[in-house]
N, C-alpha and C positions, 0 to 999 in steps of 0.2 A: 681322642677317645671321649665319648659322652659320659657325663657324670651320672650318678644314680638318680639325681633329681631330674635331669633331662630325660631319662628313660621313663620316669613316672609321669612326666608332664607331656610326653610326646603326643598323645591323642586328645589332650584337653583343649577346648576352644578358648578358655580363659587363662591360658598359661602366662600371657604377658601381663594381664591385669593382676593376676595372683602375685607375681613378683613385686609389683608396685604396692599392693596392699601390705604385704609383709615388710617391705622397705619402710613404708610410712609408720607402721606399728612399731618397728624397732627404734624409730626416731621420736616416738611419742613422749611427751613430758608429763603425761597424766600420772597421778598418784596411784599406786597399787591399791586395790580395794579388798584383797583377800583378808588382810588383817582386820579391816573395818567390819567386814561381813562376819568374820569369826567372833569379833567382840560383840557384835549386835545380836547374833543368833545363838551361837554355841555356848558362850560363856554364861549368859543368864540361865539357859536351860540346865547346863551342868551344875551351876551354883545352886539353883533351886533344888535339883534332885539330891545333891549331896547334903544340903542343909535340911531338907525335909527328912531324910533318913536319920540325920543326927538329932534333929528335934524330936522325932518319934522315939528314938532311944532315950534321950534325956528326959522327956516328959512322961515316959511310961510308968515311972514310980509315983508321979504326982497327979496325973489325970486319969480318969476312968477310961476303960477301953472304948466306951461308947462315944466319947468326945475327943479322943486323942488325935484323930486325923484332922479334925477341925481346929484343934488347938495348935497343931504343928504347921498349918498352912500359912497363917499370917506372919509369924516370925521367919518362916522360910522365904516368903516373897520379899520381905523387907531385907533380909540378909542377902538374897540374890541381887537385889538392886544395889545395895552397898558394895558388894563384891564386884559387880560389873563396873560401877563407877570408879572404884579403886583400880581395877585392872585397866580400864581406859586411861586413867590418869598416868599410871606407871608406864604403859605402852607408849603413850604420846610423849612422855618425858624421855624415855630411852631412845625411841626411834624418830623423834621430832615429827610426828604425824599429827595433823589437825583432824579432829573428828567432827 
C-alpha cells in the first residue's frame, strides 16, 4: 500500500532528488540560526520600544513636553544595546551557542 508521501510525490519529476535533499538536511551539523536571528533583530527592537515607553513615563515629570521624546531616545538606545548584549550572553551561556 503506497504511503501518503508516495501519493503526493507521484507526479513530481524531482521526487528522487527531493528525498536526497531532505536526507542531507537531516544529517546536517550546522548550528540553528533562529535564536541568533531572534537575538539580532527582535530583542533590540523590543528592548528599545519597552525602554522608550518607560523613559517617556519616567522623564515626563522632569522634562518639558517639547523635548521629552528627544530626551528619551538616547537612554532607550543605550538600554536596548545593554539588554541585547546581556540577553546574548545569557543565551550563549545557557545553550552553549557562539554568536
